[in-house]
C-alpha positions in Angstrom: 6.3 -2.1 15.8 8.7 -3.1 13.6 10.4 -1.2 11.1 11.5 -1.6 8.3 13.5 0.1 5.5 16.2 2.4 6.6 16.6 3.2 10.2 15.4 6.5 11.6 18.7 8.9 11.6 18.9 11.2 15.4 20.1 13.8 13.2 16.6 14.3 11.3 13.0 15.7 12.2 10.5 13.3 10.7 6.7 14.5 10.6 4.4 11.6 11.1 2.4 10.3 8.5 -0.2 7.5 8.8 -1.6 5.4 5.7 -3.9 2.6 4.8 -2.9 0.3 2.5 -4.5 -3.3 0.5 -3.5 -6.7 -0.1 -6.9 -6.6 -2.5 -7.7 -9.9 -4.2 -9.5 -10.9 -7.1 -9.4 -14.3 -7.3 -5.9 -15.8 -7.4 -4.6 -12.3 -8.7 -3.7 -9.8 -6.1 -4.2 -5.5 -7.5 -1.5 -3.5 -6.9 -0.8 -0.6 -9.1 2.1 0.9 -10.8 3.8 4.5 -9.7 5.6 5.4 -12.9 7.1 9.3 -11.5 9.3 10.3 -9.7 10.9 6.7 -10.6 8.6 3.8 -11.1 7.4 1.7 -8.8 5.2 -1.5 -8.0 3.2 -0.7 -5.1 0.1 -2.1 -2.7 -2.6 0.3 -3.6 -3.0 3.0 -0.4 -1.2 6.4 0.4 -2.3 8.9 3.4 -5.0 9.4 5.6 -6.0 13.0 5.4 -6.6 14.8 8.5 -10.3 13.5 10.3 -10.1 10.7 7.5 -10.0 7.4 9.1 -8.0 4.7 8.1 -10.8 2.6 6.0 -12.5 5.6 4.5 -8.4 6.8 3.2 -7.7 3.1 1.3 -11.4 3.2 -0.3 -10.5 7.3 -1.8 -6.5 5.8 -2.7 -7.5 2.6 -3.7 -10.5 4.4 -6.4 -7.7 7.1 -7.2 -5.3 5.0 -7.7 -6.6 1.8 -9.3 -9.5 3.2 -10.4 -11.2 -0.6 -8.4 -14.1 -0.2 -5.7 -13.3 -2.4 -2.8 -14.4 -4.1 0.4 -12.0 -4.2 3.3 -12.2 -7.3 4.7 -10.0 -7.0 8.2 -7.2 -5.4 9.3 -4.1 -7.3 9.3 -1.3 -5.7 10.7 1.0 -2.3 10.8 4.3 -1.5 10.5 6.8 1.9 10.6 9.5 3.1 7.6 11.7 6.7 8.0 11.5 8.1 4.5 12.3 11.4 2.7 9.1 12.1 0.6 9.2 14.5 -2.5 6.4 15.3 -3.4 6.0 16.7 0.5 9.4 17.9 0.9 9.6 16.5 4.3 10.8 13.6 6.4 8.4 11.4 7.5 8.2 8.4 9.9 4.7 6.7 8.0 2.8 4.4 9.9 1.4 2.0 7.4 -1.7 0.5 8.6 -2.1 -3.3 6.0 -5.7 -4.1 5.2 -7.1 -7.4 3.4 -9.6 -6.8 0.9 -11.7 -7.9 -2.4 -11.5 -6.0 -5.5 -15.5 -6.1 -5.9 -16.1 -3.6 -9.7 -13.8 -1.6 -11.6 -15.4 2.4 -11.4 -13.5 3.8 -14.2 -9.7 4.4 -14.5 -6.7 5.9 -11.9 -7.4 9.6 -11.9 -4.2 9.9 -9.6 -1.3 11.3 -11.9 1.4 8.4 -13.2 -0.6 5.2 -11.5 -1.4 2.2 -13.5 -3.9 -0.8 -12.0 -1.7 -4.4 -12.1 -3.4 -7.5 -11.8 -0.5 -10.5 -10.8 -0.2 -13.1 -9.9 0.6 -12.1 -5.7 3.8 -14.4 -5.0 5.2 -13.5 -8.4 5.0 -9.7 -7.2 6.8 -10.2 -3.4 10.0 -8.9 -4.7 9.5 -6.5 -7.2 7.3 -4.1 -4.1 8.8 -1.1 -3.8 8.3 -1.5 0.3 10.1 -4.0 2.1 7.3 -3.8 4.4 4.1 -4.6 2.1 6.7 -7.6 0.9 6.6 -9.2 3.9 3.6 -8.2 4.8 2.5 -10.2 1.5 4.6 -13.4 2.3 3.6 -13.5 5.9 -0.6 -13.3 4.6 0.5 -16.1 1.7 1.8 -18.4 4.9 -1.7 -18.0 6.7 -3.6 -18.9 3.1 -1.1 -21.6 1.5 -3.6 -23.3 0.3 -6.0 -20.8 -1.4 -2.6 -19.8 -3.4 
C-alpha cells in the first residue's frame, strides 16, 4: 500500500487506526472540512472507523459530524497509509485511509464536531491546501480521471 507523509520510524510503536474519507462533490464543488485546532487544517471530511463499524457507515457519520451534510457514497476509490502522532488520542498511529467518491445530498444542520466548519471550493483550488499529502494525491488522480467534468 502506498505511503504518504513521514516514513515509519522503526523505533516507534504504532497502533493501527483505519479511517474513511470522502471526495464529496456537489456540482463542480468539493466539500472539505476546516479543522481549527490544534492547528488550522483543510481536510477531506472523514475520520476513524470505530470498533464494529464498517467504513461506509463511519464515513456517513464523520461527514455529518464535521460538515452537517448527508451524502450518498458512489464507490471506493482506493486507500493509502501514513504514520503520524495523534495528539487527541496521545499515540502514534499507522493510519490506513480509505478514500470514497460521494455526492453531497443535503445539509441537515451545523457541524457537531468541535472546531470543524464545512468548506466548499473548486476542487483544483484545494489540492495544494489539503493538510494530507495522500488526500491531495487522491484528489489529483480523481480529477485526472474526470478531466472533462472539472
